[in-house]
C-alpha positions as CSV (number, residue, x, y, z in Angstrom):
1,M,-18.6,17.3,-11.1
2,S,-16.4,19.4,-13.5
3,K,-16.9,19.3,-17.3
4,R,-13.6,17.6,-17.6
5,M,-14.7,14.7,-15.3
6,K,-18.1,14.5,-17.0
7,D,-16.5,14.1,-20.4
8,L,-14.1,11.4,-19.0
9,D,-16.9,9.7,-17.0
10,S,-19.0,9.4,-20.2
11,K,-16.4,7.0,-21.7
12,V,-17.0,4.5,-18.9
13,D,-20.1,2.3,-19.0
14,K,-21.1,2.2,-15.3
15,T,-23.4,-0.8,-15.9
16,K,-20.5,-2.9,-17.2
17,V,-17.9,-5.0,-15.4
18,Y,-14.7,-4.9,-17.4
19,S,-11.9,-7.4,-17.8
20,I,-8.6,-6.1,-16.3
21,E,-7.3,-5.7,-19.9
22,E,-10.2,-3.5,-20.9
23,A,-10.2,-1.6,-17.6
24,L,-6.5,-0.7,-17.9
25,K,-7.0,0.6,-21.4
26,L,-9.8,2.8,-20.2
27,V,-7.9,4.0,-17.2
28,K,-5.1,5.1,-19.4
29,E,-7.4,6.7,-22.0
30,T,-9.2,8.7,-19.3
31,S,-6.1,10.0,-17.6
32,N,-5.5,13.4,-19.0
33,V,-3.6,15.2,-16.2
34,K,-0.2,16.7,-16.9
35,F,1.7,14.3,-14.6
36,D,2.3,10.6,-14.6
37,A,-0.8,9.6,-12.6
38,S,-0.9,6.7,-10.2
39,V,-3.1,3.7,-11.0
40,E,-5.2,2.9,-7.9
41,V,-7.2,-0.2,-6.9
42,H,-10.3,0.3,-4.6
43,A,-11.6,-2.9,-3.2
44,K,-15.0,-2.9,-1.3
45,L,-15.1,-5.8,1.1
46,G,-17.9,-7.7,2.8
47,I,-16.4,-7.2,6.2
48,D,-17.6,-5.4,9.4
49,P,-14.8,-2.9,9.9
50,K,-16.0,-2.4,13.5
51,K,-15.1,-6.0,14.4
52,G,-11.5,-6.5,15.4
53,D,-11.4,-10.0,13.9
54,Q,-12.5,-8.8,10.5
55,Q,-9.8,-6.2,10.1
56,I,-7.7,-6.7,6.9
57,R,-4.0,-6.0,7.3
58,S,-1.5,-7.6,4.9
59,T,1.3,-7.2,2.5
60,A,1.9,-7.9,-1.2
61,V,5.0,-7.8,-3.3
62,L,4.2,-6.0,-6.5
63,P,6.7,-7.4,-9.0
64,H,7.1,-4.1,-10.8
65,G,6.8,-1.8,-7.8
66,T,4.5,1.2,-7.6
67,G,6.6,3.7,-9.6
68,K,7.6,5.5,-6.4
69,T,10.9,4.8,-4.6
70,K,10.2,4.4,-0.9
71,T,12.4,6.2,1.6
72,V,13.0,3.5,4.3
73,A,14.0,4.1,7.9
74,A,15.4,1.2,9.9
75,F,15.1,1.3,13.7
76,V,17.9,-1.0,14.9
77,S,20.4,-1.7,17.7
78,P,24.1,-0.8,17.0
79,G,24.8,-4.4,16.0
80,D,22.4,-4.2,13.1
81,E,23.4,-0.8,11.8
82,K,25.9,-2.0,9.2
83,T,23.4,-4.6,7.8
84,A,20.7,-2.0,7.5
85,K,23.0,0.4,5.6
86,E,24.2,-2.3,3.3
87,A,20.6,-3.4,2.5
88,G,19.8,0.1,1.3
89,A,18.1,1.8,4.3
90,D,17.9,5.6,3.7
91,F,17.9,6.3,7.5
92,V,19.4,4.1,10.2
93,Y,18.0,5.1,13.6
94,G,18.8,4.2,17.2
95,E,17.4,5.2,20.6
96,E,18.6,8.9,20.4
97,D,16.9,9.3,17.1
98,I,13.6,8.0,18.5
99,K,13.8,10.7,21.2
100,K,14.4,13.3,18.5
101,I,11.3,12.1,16.5
102,K,9.2,12.3,19.7
103,D,10.4,15.8,20.5
104,S,10.3,17.3,17.0
105,G,7.4,15.4,15.4
106,K,9.5,15.4,12.2
107,V,9.7,12.3,10.0
108,E,11.5,12.1,6.6
109,F,10.6,8.6,5.5
110,D,7.8,6.7,3.8
111,V,8.1,3.4,5.6
112,A,9.7,2.2,8.8
113,V,11.1,-1.2,9.7
114,A,12.3,-2.3,13.1
115,T,13.9,-5.3,14.9
116,P,11.8,-6.8,17.7
117,E,14.1,-5.5,20.5
118,M,13.6,-1.9,19.2
119,M,9.7,-2.1,19.5
120,P,9.5,-1.3,23.2
121,K,11.8,1.7,22.6
122,L,9.8,2.9,19.6
123,A,6.7,3.1,21.9
124,L,8.2,6.5,22.8
125,A,7.4,7.9,19.3
126,A,4.2,6.0,18.8
127,K,2.0,9.1,19.0
128,I,4.0,10.6,16.1
129,L,4.4,7.5,14.0
130,G,1.0,5.9,14.6
131,P,-1.3,8.5,13.2
132,K,0.9,8.7,10.1
133,G,0.7,4.9,9.5
134,L,4.4,4.6,10.0
135,M,4.6,2.5,13.2
136,P,6.3,-0.8,12.4
137,N,4.0,-3.8,12.8
138,P,4.6,-7.6,12.5
139,K,1.4,-8.0,10.5
140,S,2.6,-5.6,7.8
141,G,6.0,-7.3,7.6
142,T,7.9,-4.4,9.1
143,V,9.1,-6.0,12.4
144,D,11.6,-8.8,12.0
145,A,15.0,-9.8,13.2
146,N,16.2,-10.1,9.6
147,V,16.4,-6.4,9.0
148,G,18.3,-6.7,5.7
149,K,15.5,-8.8,4.2
150,M,12.8,-6.4,5.2
151,I,14.6,-3.4,3.7
152,K,15.3,-5.2,0.4
153,E,11.6,-6.2,0.1
154,M,10.4,-2.7,0.8
155,K,12.8,-1.3,-1.8
156,A,11.7,-4.0,-4.3
157,G,8.0,-3.1,-4.2
158,K,6.5,-4.7,-1.1
159,V,3.4,-2.8,-0.1
160,A,1.3,-2.9,3.1
161,F,-2.4,-2.4,2.9
162,K,-5.4,-2.3,5.3
163,N,-9.1,-1.6,5.2
164,D,-10.4,1.9,6.0
165,D,-13.4,2.6,8.3
166,T,-15.9,1.8,5.5
167,G,-14.4,-1.6,4.7
168,I,-12.6,-0.4,1.5
169,I,-8.9,-1.0,0.7
170,H,-7.1,1.5,-1.4
171,Q,-3.8,0.5,-3.1
172,V,-1.6,2.0,-5.8
173,I,-0.4,-0.6,-8.3
174,G,1.7,1.5,-10.5
175,K,1.7,4.5,-12.9
176,V,-0.2,5.3,-16.1
177,S,3.1,5.1,-17.9
178,F,3.6,1.5,-16.9
179,E,3.2,-1.2,-19.7
180,D,-0.2,-2.9,-19.5
181,K,1.5,-6.2,-18.7
182,K,3.2,-4.8,-15.7
183,L,0.1,-3.2,-14.3
184,R,-1.8,-6.4,-14.9
185,E,0.8,-8.5,-13.1
186,N,0.9,-6.0,-10.2
187,F,-2.9,-6.1,-10.0
188,Q,-2.9,-9.9,-10.0
189,S,-0.3,-10.1,-7.2
190,F,-2.4,-7.7,-5.0
191,L,-5.6,-9.6,-5.8
192,D,-4.1,-13.0,-5.0
193,V,-3.0,-11.8,-1.5
194,L,-6.3,-10.0,-0.9
195,K,-8.3,-13.2,-1.6
196,K,-6.2,-15.1,0.9
197,S,-6.8,-12.4,3.5
198,K,-10.4,-13.3,4.1
199,P,-11.1,-13.5,7.8
200,T,-12.7,-16.7,9.1
201,G,-15.5,-14.7,10.6
202,V,-16.6,-13.3,7.2
203,K,-19.6,-15.2,5.7
204,G,-20.8,-14.7,2.2
205,I,-19.1,-12.6,-0.4
206,F,-15.7,-11.3,0.7
207,I,-14.7,-9.0,-2.3
208,R,-17.9,-7.2,-3.2
209,S,-16.4,-5.1,-5.9
210,I,-13.2,-3.8,-7.3
211,H,-12.7,-0.5,-9.2
212,I,-9.5,0.8,-10.7
213,A,-8.8,4.5,-11.6
214,S,-6.0,6.9,-12.3
215,S,-5.4,9.8,-10.0
216,M,-8.2,12.3,-10.8
217,G,-9.7,10.0,-13.3
218,P,-13.1,8.1,-13.4
219,S,-13.3,4.6,-11.8
220,V,-13.8,1.4,-13.8
221,K,-15.4,-1.7,-12.3
222,V,-13.3,-4.8,-12.9
223,L,-13.9,-8.6,-12.8
224,T,-12.4,-10.2,-9.7
225,D,-12.4,-13.8,-10.9
């Protein structure tokens, strides 16, 4: 650990569980990088990530967004192109574009949405989009006949999250420059959805711990109730 991190780490009592208000104050105090750092939530869950029925995959609408404008691609049939453009899609793609993505391996977007009839056609580019986490999926709210609604929600701050191989969920809830109130409301929106995501097969404690941290800053354990 670098001297910078040791100094910042010493400001956090690792034996204490902080209220979200206290934690956000500490996260801001211990962010001393020269850019507007992201504020991240790391939730350790009491799930078995090897079991398919215990995988967590859900979406939450953060009322104040993450501080990053998402570039949205819409995979639609010709009849939905106008709707997708009017809703604010940065890229509107059809069958020819899917072939180009497959052949070039190049993607220029942060999130992709698709109408149901485009999903079989998108399978062609699954090997490119899948590993990047960009393949549309009904569980993440990115496959729907109402393409305009999907695009508007993504632009307004809808985020998709899932657990990693160790049973932890990592989610950005804003920037250090956000007002505390906005970060708190974003955190609460995420937490509310996470609590409702508990699989029926999970017995005992579902959310084992939650830490928040800024990019390159020390983590702070927070209360989950």
